[in-house]
C-alpha positions in Angstrom: 20.2 20.0 4.6 22.9 17.6 5.8 22.8 15.0 8.5 25.7 13.8 10.6 26.0 10.2 11.8 25.0 11.3 15.3 21.9 13.0 13.9 21.0 9.9 11.9 21.4 7.8 15.1 19.2 10.2 17.0 16.5 10.2 14.3 16.3 6.4 14.2 16.2 6.1 17.9 13.7 8.9 18.6 10.4 7.0 19.0 8.4 10.2 19.0 9.0 10.8 15.3 6.3 9.5 12.9 7.6 6.5 10.9 6.4 4.0 8.4 7.9 0.5 8.1 7.5 -0.3 4.4 9.1 -3.8 4.6 12.3 -3.0 2.6 12.9 0.3 4.4 11.9 2.6 7.3 10.7 6.1 6.5 11.0 8.6 9.4 9.3 12.0 9.1 11.9 14.5 10.4 10.2 17.8 10.0 9.1 20.4 7.5 9.1 24.1 6.4 6.2 25.7 4.7 7.1 24.1 1.3 9.5 21.2 2.0 9.1 18.1 4.2 12.2 16.1 5.2 12.4 12.4 6.0 15.1 9.8 6.6 14.6 6.7 4.3 16.6 3.8 5.8 17.0 1.2 3.1 17.8 -2.3 4.2 20.7 -4.3 2.7 20.1 -6.0 -0.7 16.8 -4.1 -1.2 15.4 -1.9 -3.9 12.9 0.9 -4.3 11.5 2.8 -7.3 10.7 6.4 -7.9 8.5 7.9 -10.6 8.6 11.6 -10.5 5.3 13.4 -11.3 4.8 17.1 -10.7 1.8 17.0 -8.5 0.6 19.2 -5.7 2.9 21.7 -4.0 6.2 22.8 -5.2 7.1 19.6 -7.1 10.4 19.2 -5.1 11.7 15.6 -4.8 15.3 15.1 -4.0 17.3 12.1 -2.6 20.6 12.6 -0.8 22.8 9.7 0.3 23.8 10.6 3.9 25.3 7.2 4.7 26.3 4.3 2.4 26.3 3.8 -1.4 23.3 3.7 -3.7 23.2 2.1 -7.1 20.8 3.9 -9.5 19.4 2.5 -12.8 17.8 4.8 -15.4 16.8 3.8 -18.9 19.3 0.9 -19.0 22.2 2.9 -17.6 23.6 2.4 -14.1 25.4 4.9 -11.9 26.4 5.3 -8.3 25.3 7.9 -5.7 28.0 8.2 -3.1 27.7 9.7 0.4 26.9 13.4 0.2 25.6 13.2 -3.4 22.0 14.3 -4.4 19.7 13.1 -7.1 16.9 15.5 -8.2 14.1 13.3 -9.4 12.5 16.1 -11.4 15.4 15.7 -13.8 14.4 12.1 -14.6 10.9 11.8 -16.2 11.1 8.0 -16.5 11.3 5.3 -13.8 14.3 5.4 -11.5 15.4 2.2 -9.7 17.6 2.3 -6.6 19.5 -0.6 -5.0 21.7 -0.8 -1.9 24.0 -3.8 -1.4 24.5 -2.6 2.2 22.2 -0.5 4.3 21.8 3.0 3.0 20.5 6.2 4.8 18.8 8.6 2.4 17.6 12.1 3.1 14.4 12.8 1.2 13.1 16.3 0.4 9.6 16.6 -1.0 6.9 19.2 -1.1 5.2 19.2 2.3 1.6 18.7 1.1 2.5 15.9 -1.3 4.8 14.1 1.3 2.2 14.2 4.0 -0.5 12.9 1.7 1.8 10.0 0.6 2.8 9.4 4.2 -0.8 9.0 5.3 -1.6 6.7 2.4 1.4 4.6 3.2 0.2 4.2 6.8 -3.1 2.8 5.5 -1.3 0.5 3.0 1.0 -0.9 5.7 -2.0 -1.4 8.0 -3.4 -3.7 5.4 0.0 -5.4 4.8 0.2 -6.0 8.6 -3.2 -7.6 8.5 -2.0 -10.0 5.8 1.1 -10.8 7.9 -1.0 -11.5 11.0 -3.0 -14.0 9.0 -0.1 -15.5 7.1 3.4 -14.3 7.8 4.7 -16.0 4.6 2.3 -14.0 2.5 3.5 -10.6 3.8 7.2 -11.2 2.8 6.1 -13.0 -0.4 4.0 -10.0 -1.5 6.9 -7.7 -1.1 9.1 -9.9 -3.3 6.4 -10.2 -5.9 6.1 -6.4 -6.1 9.9 -6.0 -6.5 10.3 -8.5 -9.3 7.1 -7.6 -11.1 8.4 -4.0 -11.5 11.8 -5.3 -12.7 10.0 -7.5 -15.3 7.8 -4.7 -16.4 10.9 -2.6 -17.1 12.5 -5.6 -18.9 9.5 -5.7 -21.2 9.7 -2.0 -21.9 6.2 -1.2 -20.8 4.8 2.3 -20.2 5.8 4.0 -17.0 2.3 5.4 -16.6 1.0 1.9 -15.6 3.9 0.9 -13.2 2.1 2.3 -10.1 -0.9 0.2 -10.8 1.3 -2.9 -11.3 3.2 -2.2 -8.1 0.1 -2.3 -5.9 -1.7 -5.0 -7.8 1.4 -7.2 -7.3 1.9 -6.2 -3.7 -1.7 -7.0 -2.8 -2.3 -9.9 -5.2 -3.0 -12.1 -2.2 -5.1 -9.7 -0.1 -8.1 -11.9 -0.6 -6.4 -14.5 1.6 -7.6 -12.4 4.5 -11.0 -13.9 3.8 -9.7 -17.5 3.7 -9.7 -19.5 7.0 -6.3 -19.7 8.5 -6.5 -23.5 8.9 -6.9 -23.8 5.2 -4.1 -21.4 4.4 -1.7 -23.3 6.6 -3.0 -26.8 6.1 0.1 -29.1 5.6 -1.8 -31.8 3.6 -3.9 -31.8 0.5 -7.0 -29.6 0.5 -10.4 -31.1 0.1 -12.5 -30.0 -2.9 -14.5 -27.7 -0.7 -11.3 -26.2 0.9 -9.8 -25.7 -2.6 -12.9 -23.7 -3.7 -12.5 -21.5 -0.6 -8.8 -21.0 -1.4 -9.5 -20.1 -5.0 -12.1 -17.5 -3.9 -9.2 -15.3 -2.7 -8.9 -13.9 -6.2 -12.4 -12.5 -6.5 -12.6 -11.6 -2.8 -9.3 -9.8 -3.1 -10.4 -7.9 -6.2 -13.6 -6.8 -4.4 -11.5 -5.6 -1.4 -9.4 -3.5 -3.8 -12.4 -2.1 -5.6 -13.8 -0.9 -2.3 -10.5 0.4 -0.8 -10.5 3.8 0.8 -7.4 4.8 -1.2 -8.9 5.5 -4.5 -5.8 4.9 -6.6 -5.6 1.3 -5.3 -8.9 0.5 -6.8 -7.5 0.5 -10.3 -5.3 -2.5 -9.6 -8.2 -4.8 -8.7 -8.0 -6.6 -12.1 -4.5 -7.8 -11.4 -5.6 -9.3 -8.1 -8.5 -11.0 -9.8 -6.5 -12.4 -12.8 -3.2 -13.5 -11.3 -4.3 -17.2 -11.2 -5.6 -17.3 -14.8 -3.6 -19.5 -17.2 -2.4 -18.8 -20.7 -4.2 -22.0 -21.9 -7.5 -21.0 -20.3 -7.5 -23.6 -17.6 -7.0 -21.1 -14.7 -9.4 -19.4 -12.3 -11.7 -17.6 -11.6 -12.9 -16.8 -15.1 -11.0 -19.2 -17.4 -9.4 -16.3 -19.4 -7.1 -17.4 -22.2 -4.0 -15.9 -23.9 -4.2 -12.2 -24.5 -7.5 -12.0 -22.6 -5.3 -12.0 -19.5 -3.7 -8.6 -18.8 0.0 -8.3 -19.1 0.2 -7.1 -15.5 -1.5 -10.3 -14.2 0.6 -12.4 -16.5 3.7 -10.9 -14.9 2.5 -11.5 -11.4 1.6 -15.1 -12.3 5.1 -16.0 -13.3 6.9 -14.2 -10.5 4.3 -15.4 -7.9 4.8 -19.1 -9.0 8.6 -18.8 -9.1 8.8 -17.3 -5.6 6.4 -19.9 -4.2 8.5 -22.7 -5.6 11.8 -21.3 -4.2 10.5 -20.8 -0.7 9.5 -23.3 2.0 5.8 -23.9 2.4 3.9 -25.8 5.0 3.2 -28.6 2.6 6.7 -28.9 0.9 10.3 -27.8 0.9 11.6 -25.2 -1.5 12.9 -26.1 -4.9 16.4 -25.0 -6.0 16.6 -22.0 -8.4 17.5 -24.5 -11.2 14.5 -26.7 -10.5 12.1 -23.7 -10.4 13.4 -22.4 -13.7 12.7 -25.8 -15.3 9.1 -25.6 -14.0 8.7 -22.2 -15.4 10.0 -23.3 -18.8 7.7 -26.3 -18.6 4.7 -24.0 -18.1 5.7 -21.7 -21.0 2.7 -21.3 -23.3 0.4 -23.4 -21.1 0.3 -21.9 -17.6 2.4 -18.8 -18.5 2.5 -16.2 -21.2 5.5 -17.1 -23.3 6.7 -13.5 -23.8 6.7 -13.0 -20.0 8.5 -16.2 -19.4 11.3 -15.3 -21.9 11.7 -11.8 -20.3 11.7 -13.4 -16.8 14.5 -15.8 -17.7 16.5 -13.0 -19.2 16.0 -11.0 -16.0 17.3 -13.9 -13.9 20.3 -14.3 -16.2 21.1 -10.7 -15.9 21.0 -11.0 -12.1 23.3 -14.1 -12.2 20.3 -16.3 -11.1 20.2 -14.7 -7.7 16.7 -14.4 -6.2 16.8 -11.6 -3.5 
């Protein structure tokens, strides 16, 4: 199946077509046959997405065709380009695939109908929750998307098993879901929190973990431990349980570093953003005390490889 520029324009403007806004892209369900569903995945500029192929229900079909733009693909340390008209068959890549577009990219996705429709419904539920976070705290919504992106990149840098990347993805994305239970006046207070307010703020870890454990999407429940642990410290002085060193999961240790760096390099209601250089020094200062030193070293290497750009 091929799409002309006129067809792409029609699909994007046709409000009757089902679509999911996933933050970094818009997924529009075009149509289906008995075995294959077709969608247009509109990737925003300077954004990434990941694919892990698993032969599940249906035919196992999963193909990505660039119909407009250029897509950079990374696989097991190698990078190649998908130009307009070229197709990648995900079934030929058993490990994690990373995609990046410097400019906007339009991608035709072909997937087994049953699997696509199940994923599409689940994504609607996930984005409903993300929208709820944005409504409470707009900063948190965009912040969570960045934490997800960089946590996955750091997981890859550390050479960790692909089998756990989905769990990391959603634990990172929803690490702050518990802030839905924190009063908005505390979340956006410009001054110092009182001791009572601070206790309420800290409760977002355990409340968020409980939300995840009770989530209607069963596979999100497995990521609850990341939400609960992401404010633990390597020296045992974090919260909510005072875990220390290797007692803290690697997933939560990754989110802790990325979360802190992103918070430091973005404006908050109570202070202005630090520069990249200043934030790096703070991360180095926390190596072995606040942060897992192995994770810090890998994170600094990741930043170096990206020429210290935080996108």
